[in-house]
ZATORDREN-123536 format. One record per atom (N, C-alpha, C): x negated, y negated, z negated; atom name. Coordinates in steps of 0.2 Angstrom, whole numbers, plus 5000, padded with zeros to 4 digits. Example, Ala and Ser with C-alpha at 12.3 -4.5 7.8 and 13.67 -1.06 7.14 Angstrom:
// residues 2
> X; Y; Z; atom
> 4934; 5028; 4961; N
> 4938; 5022; 4961; CA
> 4934; 5016; 4961; C
> 4936; 5011; 4965; N
> 4932; 5005; 4964; CA
> 4936; 5000; 4961; C
This chain:
// residues 143
> X; Y; Z; atom
> 4682; 4545; 4536; N
> 4679; 4548; 4530; CA
> 4677; 4554; 4533; C
> 4671; 4557; 4533; N
> 4669; 4563; 4535; CA
> 4671; 4568; 4528; C
> 4675; 4573; 4530; N
> 4677; 4578; 4526; CA
> 4674; 4586; 4527; C
> 4673; 4591; 4521; N
> 4674; 4597; 4523; CA
> 4680; 4602; 4519; C
> 4682; 4608; 4522; N
> 4686; 4613; 4519; CA
> 4685; 4620; 4521; C
> 4685; 4621; 4513; N
> 4683; 4629; 4514; CA
> 4688; 4633; 4510; C
> 4690; 4639; 4512; N
> 4695; 4643; 4507; CA
> 4691; 4651; 4510; C
> 4694; 4655; 4502; N
> 4695; 4661; 4502; CA
> 4698; 4664; 4497; C
> 4701; 4669; 4500; N
> 4706; 4673; 4497; CA
> 4703; 4679; 4490; C
> 4703; 4679; 4483; N
> 4699; 4683; 4481; CA
> 4704; 4688; 4478; C
> 4702; 4695; 4477; N
> 4707; 4701; 4473; CA
> 4704; 4699; 4466; C
> 4707; 4693; 4463; N
> 4707; 4693; 4456; CA
> 4712; 4688; 4453; C
> 4715; 4689; 4447; N
> 4720; 4685; 4446; CA
> 4718; 4678; 4445; C
> 4723; 4675; 4445; N
> 4719; 4667; 4446; CA
> 4717; 4664; 4437; C
> 4720; 4666; 4433; N
> 4718; 4666; 4425; CA
> 4709; 4668; 4427; C
> 4707; 4674; 4429; N
> 4700; 4675; 4429; CA
> 4696; 4670; 4433; C
> 4699; 4670; 4437; N
> 4693; 4665; 4443; CA
> 4693; 4657; 4440; C
> 4698; 4656; 4437; N
> 4701; 4648; 4433; CA
> 4694; 4649; 4427; C
> 4694; 4655; 4423; N
> 4689; 4654; 4418; CA
> 4681; 4654; 4421; C
> 4679; 4656; 4428; N
> 4675; 4654; 4429; CA
> 4672; 4649; 4432; C
> 4676; 4645; 4437; N
> 4675; 4639; 4441; CA
> 4677; 4633; 4437; C
> 4681; 4634; 4431; N
> 4682; 4627; 4427; CA
> 4675; 4626; 4422; C
> 4671; 4629; 4422; N
> 4666; 4628; 4419; CA
> 4659; 4625; 4422; C
> 4658; 4618; 4420; N
> 4656; 4613; 4426; CA
> 4648; 4615; 4425; C
> 4646; 4616; 4417; N
> 4640; 4620; 4417; CA
> 4636; 4627; 4415; C
> 4643; 4630; 4420; N
> 4639; 4638; 4421; CA
> 4640; 4639; 4429; C
> 4635; 4639; 4432; N
> 4634; 4643; 4440; CA
> 4632; 4647; 4440; C
> 4633; 4651; 4435; N
> 4628; 4660; 4435; CA
> 4630; 4663; 4439; C
> 4638; 4664; 4442; N
> 4642; 4668; 4447; CA
> 4638; 4666; 4454; C
> 4633; 4661; 4453; N
> 4630; 4661; 4460; CA
> 4623; 4659; 4460; C
> 4621; 4665; 4460; N
> 4613; 4666; 4459; CA
> 4608; 4665; 4466; C
> 4614; 4666; 4470; N
> 4607; 4667; 4476; CA
> 4609; 4660; 4480; C
> 4613; 4656; 4476; N
> 4613; 4650; 4481; CA
> 4610; 4644; 4475; C
> 4612; 4643; 4468; N
> 4610; 4639; 4462; CA
> 4605; 4643; 4459; C
> 4599; 4641; 4458; N
> 4594; 4643; 4456; CA
> 4594; 4640; 4447; C
> 4597; 4634; 4447; N
> 4595; 4632; 4442; CA
> 4602; 4626; 4441; C
> 4604; 4627; 4433; N
> 4609; 4622; 4431; CA
> 4610; 4619; 4424; C
> 4607; 4612; 4424; N
> 4606; 4610; 4420; CA
> 4611; 4605; 4416; C
> 4614; 4606; 4409; N
> 4618; 4601; 4407; CA
> 4614; 4596; 4405; C
> 4618; 4588; 4408; N
> 4613; 4583; 4406; CA
> 4619; 4579; 4401; C
> 4617; 4578; 4395; N
> 4622; 4572; 4389; CA
> 4623; 4580; 4384; C
> 4630; 4576; 4380; N
> 4631; 4581; 4376; CA
> 4639; 4584; 4378; C
> 4641; 4580; 4384; N
> 4649; 4581; 4385; CA
> 4650; 4588; 4387; C
> 4655; 4591; 4383; N
> 4657; 4600; 4385; CA
> 4658; 4601; 4393; C
> 4655; 4606; 4396; N
> 4658; 4607; 4403; CA
> 4663; 4609; 4405; C
> 4667; 4607; 4400; N
> 4677; 4608; 4403; CA
> 4678; 4601; 4403; C
> 4675; 4596; 4401; N
> 4678; 4590; 4398; CA
> 4676; 4582; 4405; C
> 4680; 4579; 4406; N
> 4677; 4575; 4411; CA
> 4672; 4571; 4408; C
> 4667; 4567; 4412; N
> 4664; 4565; 4411; CA
> 4655; 4569; 4410; C
> 4656; 4577; 4409; N
> 4651; 4580; 4410; CA
> 4646; 4580; 4417; C
> 4641; 4581; 4415; N
> 4636; 4579; 4420; CA
> 4631; 4586; 4420; C
> 4630; 4586; 4426; N
> 4622; 4592; 4428; CA
> 4619; 4590; 4434; C
> 4614; 4595; 4435; N
> 4610; 4593; 4439; CA
> 4607; 4602; 4442; C
> 4610; 4601; 4449; N
> 4611; 4608; 4452; CA
> 4603; 4610; 4456; C
> 4599; 4615; 4454; N
> 4595; 4616; 4459; CA
> 4587; 4609; 4458; C
> 4588; 4606; 4453; N
> 4584; 4603; 4452; CA
> 4585; 4596; 4457; C
> 4591; 4595; 4460; N
> 4590; 4591; 4466; CA
> 4597; 4586; 4465; C
> 4603; 4591; 4464; N
> 4610; 4589; 4465; CA
> 4614; 4586; 4458; C
> 4614; 4579; 4459; N
> 4617; 4573; 4451; CA
> 4625; 4575; 4452; C
> 4628; 4579; 4449; N
> 4635; 4580; 4451; CA
> 4638; 4576; 4442; C
> 4645; 4574; 4444; N
> 4649; 4573; 4436; CA
> 4654; 4575; 4437; C
> 4660; 4577; 4433; N
> 4666; 4580; 4432; CA
> 4669; 4575; 4431; C
> 4674; 4575; 4435; N
> 4680; 4570; 4434; CA
> 4685; 4572; 4432; C
> 4689; 4579; 4431; N
> 4694; 4581; 4431; CA
> 4694; 4589; 4430; C
> 4697; 4591; 4423; N
> 4699; 4599; 4425; CA
> 4707; 4599; 4422; C
> 4710; 4601; 4426; N
> 4717; 4600; 4426; CA
> 4719; 4608; 4427; C
> 4721; 4613; 4422; N
> 4723; 4617; 4419; CA
> 4730; 4620; 4424; C
> 4734; 4615; 4422; N
> 4742; 4615; 4425; CA
> 4742; 4615; 4432; C
> 4737; 4611; 4436; N
> 4737; 4612; 4443; CA
> 4729; 4617; 4445; C
> 4725; 4619; 4442; N
> 4721; 4623; 4440; CA
> 4716; 4619; 4448; C
> 4714; 4614; 4445; N
> 4710; 4609; 4451; CA
> 4704; 4607; 4445; C
> 4700; 4608; 4450; N
> 4693; 4604; 4446; CA
> 4690; 4598; 4451; C
> 4689; 4591; 4449; N
> 4686; 4585; 4454; CA
> 4679; 4585; 4452; C
> 4675; 4584; 4456; N
> 4667; 4581; 4453; CA
> 4667; 4576; 4457; C
> 4660; 4573; 4458; N
> 4658; 4569; 4462; CA
> 4650; 4571; 4462; C
> 4648; 4571; 4467; N
> 4639; 4570; 4469; CA
> 4637; 4563; 4468; C
> 4633; 4562; 4462; N
> 4631; 4556; 4462; CA
> 4624; 4554; 4464; C
> 4620; 4559; 4467; N
> 4614; 4557; 4473; CA
> 4613; 4565; 4473; C
> 4608; 4567; 4478; N
> 4605; 4572; 4480; CA
> 4598; 4573; 4485; C
> 4598; 4576; 4489; N
> 4594; 4577; 4495; CA
> 4598; 4574; 4501; C
> 4594; 4572; 4505; N
> 4597; 4572; 4512; CA
> 4600; 4576; 4515; C
> 4607; 4576; 4517; N
> 4610; 4571; 4518; CA
> 4616; 4569; 4514; C
> 4616; 4570; 4510; N
> 4618; 4570; 4502; CA
> 4617; 4565; 4497; C
> 4611; 4560; 4499; N
> 4608; 4558; 4495; CA
> 4611; 4552; 4495; C
> 4611; 4547; 4486; N
> 4614; 4540; 4486; CA
> 4614; 4536; 4492; C
> 4608; 4537; 4496; N
> 4607; 4531; 4502; CA
> 4612; 4534; 4508; C
> 4613; 4541; 4510; N
> 4616; 4544; 4516; CA
> 4623; 4544; 4513; C
> 4628; 4544; 4508; N
> 4635; 4544; 4507; CA
> 4637; 4539; 4501; C
> 4641; 4539; 4501; N
> 4645; 4535; 4495; CA
> 4652; 4538; 4494; C
> 4655; 4538; 4488; N
> 4661; 4541; 4485; CA
> 4661; 4546; 4488; C
> 4656; 4550; 4486; N
> 4659; 4559; 4487; CA
> 4661; 4561; 4481; C
> 4667; 4565; 4483; N
> 4671; 4570; 4478; CA
> 4672; 4576; 4481; C
> 4671; 4581; 4476; N
> 4673; 4589; 4480; CA
> 4678; 4588; 4474; C
> 4684; 4594; 4476; N
> 4688; 4596; 4473; CA
> 4687; 4607; 4473; C
> 4690; 4609; 4468; N
> 4690; 4616; 4469; CA
> 4697; 4616; 4466; C
> 4703; 4619; 4471; N
> 4707; 4620; 4471; CA
> 4710; 4627; 4469; C
> 4715; 4631; 4464; N
> 4717; 4638; 4464; CA
> 4723; 4639; 4465; C
> 4724; 4643; 4468; N
> 4732; 4645; 4473; CA
> 4733; 4652; 4471; C
> 4740; 4655; 4466; N
> 4740; 4660; 4466; CA
> 4743; 4664; 4471; C
> 4741; 4670; 4471; N
> 4746; 4675; 4478; CA
> 4748; 4680; 4471; C
> 4756; 4678; 4472; N
> 4758; 4682; 4467; CA
> 4760; 4689; 4468; C
> 4762; 4689; 4474; N
> 4764; 4698; 4477; CA
> 4755; 4703; 4476; C
> 4749; 4699; 4476; N
> 4744; 4704; 4476; CA
> 4738; 4702; 4469; C
> 4741; 4697; 4464; N
> 4739; 4695; 4457; CA
> 4732; 4694; 4461; C
> 4731; 4689; 4465; N
> 4725; 4687; 4469; CA
> 4725; 4680; 4467; C
> 4720; 4676; 4470; N
> 4720; 4669; 4472; CA
> 4717; 4667; 4478; C
> 4719; 4662; 4481; N
> 4716; 4660; 4485; CA
> 4711; 4653; 4483; C
> 4708; 4653; 4485; N
> 4703; 4647; 4482; CA
> 4700; 4643; 4488; C
> 4704; 4636; 4486; N
> 4699; 4629; 4490; CA
> 4694; 4626; 4488; C
> 4690; 4624; 4493; N
> 4683; 4621; 4491; CA
> 4685; 4614; 4495; C
> 4687; 4609; 4495; N
> 4685; 4603; 4499; CA
> 4681; 4597; 4497; C
> 4679; 4591; 4501; N
> 4675; 4585; 4499; CA
> 4676; 4582; 4505; C
> 4675; 4575; 4502; N
> 4675; 4570; 4508; CA
> 4671; 4565; 4505; C
> 4668; 4560; 4508; N
> 4664; 4554; 4506; CA
> 4664; 4551; 4512; C
> 4661; 4543; 4511; N
> 4659; 4539; 4515; CA
> 4653; 4539; 4519; C
> 4652; 4537; 4524; N
> 4645; 4537; 4528; CA
> 4646; 4535; 4534; C
> 4640; 4534; 4536; N
> 4641; 4529; 4543; CA
> 4638; 4538; 4547; C
> 4636; 4544; 4546; N
> 4635; 4549; 4547; CA
> 4638; 4556; 4547; C
> 4637; 4560; 4552; N
> 4641; 4565; 4550; CA
> 4637; 4570; 4547; C
> 4631; 4569; 4546; N
> 4626; 4576; 4544; CA
> 4628; 4580; 4539; C
> 4630; 4575; 4534; N
> 4632; 4580; 4527; CA
> 4637; 4586; 4531; C
> 4641; 4584; 4536; N
> 4647; 4591; 4535; CA
> 4644; 4597; 4535; C
> 4640; 4598; 4540; N
> 4638; 4606; 4542; CA
> 4634; 4608; 4534; C
> 4629; 4602; 4531; N
> 4627; 4604; 4526; CA
> 4631; 4605; 4521; C
> 4637; 4602; 4519; N
> 4639; 4605; 4514; CA
> 4645; 4609; 4517; C
> 4647; 4611; 4521; N
> 4653; 4615; 4523; CA
> 4647; 4623; 4523; C
> 4640; 4625; 4524; N
> 4636; 4629; 4523; CA
> 4637; 4630; 4516; C
> 4634; 4626; 4511; N
> 4634; 4628; 4505; CA
> 4640; 4629; 4501; C
> 4647; 4625; 4502; N
> 4653; 4627; 4500; CA
> 4656; 4636; 4502; C
> 4654; 4636; 4508; N
> 4655; 4643; 4510; CA
> 4651; 4649; 4507; C
> 4645; 4647; 4506; N
> 4640; 4653; 4502; CA
> 4642; 4652; 4495; C
> 4643; 4647; 4491; N
> 4647; 4646; 4483; CA
> 4653; 4652; 4484; C
> 4658; 4650; 4489; N
> 4665; 4653; 4488; CA
> 4664; 4662; 4491; C
> 4658; 4663; 4494; N
> 4656; 4671; 4494; CA
> 4654; 4674; 4490; C
> 4650; 4668; 4487; N
> 4646; 4672; 4479; CA
> 4650; 4673; 4473; C
> 4656; 4669; 4472; N
> 4663; 4669; 4468; CA
> 4668; 4676; 4470; C
> 4666; 4677; 4475; N
> 4672; 4684; 4478; CA
> 4667; 4689; 4476; C
> 4660; 4691; 4476; N
> 4656; 4696; 4475; CA
> 4655; 4695; 4467; C
> 4655; 4691; 4464; N
> 4655; 4690; 4457; CA
> 4660; 4693; 4453; C
> 4667; 4693; 4456; N
> 4672; 4695; 4452; CA
> 4672; 4701; 4457; C
> 4671; 4704; 4462; N
> 4671; 4710; 4464; CA
> 4667; 4716; 4459; C
> 4661; 4712; 4457; N
> 4658; 4716; 4453; CA
> 4658; 4718; 4443; C
> 4663; 4714; 4443; N
> 4667; 4712; 4436; CA
> 4672; 4720; 4436; C
């Protein structure tokens, strides 16, 4: 099963980071990677079942928002190759926050896994998630 894992240390308290990453319908913190985030349906962006379309191409569904563990889980339901529904199945992503209490900062982990006969999506996803984490750090440094 192909997978990716990226992480970053951010100099912001966990509650500040959580406020940003836990809202599925708001990707304004990453303007250089995500140019559009369209909410689909009436489900609120912090409720399981919320859907979105990123960059008019990636169709995603929110599965879990867990404040206790600071975890967001979602699926990519369809998108461009190499993460299209024809290329991968059972694509699940997870953002997990870990507090660094000594410095009142946060480690953000972003991982994903899926089923596929190809490894093509590994580099594609790693590149995107690394860019998203960099944008998150930049956004929080500017606040």
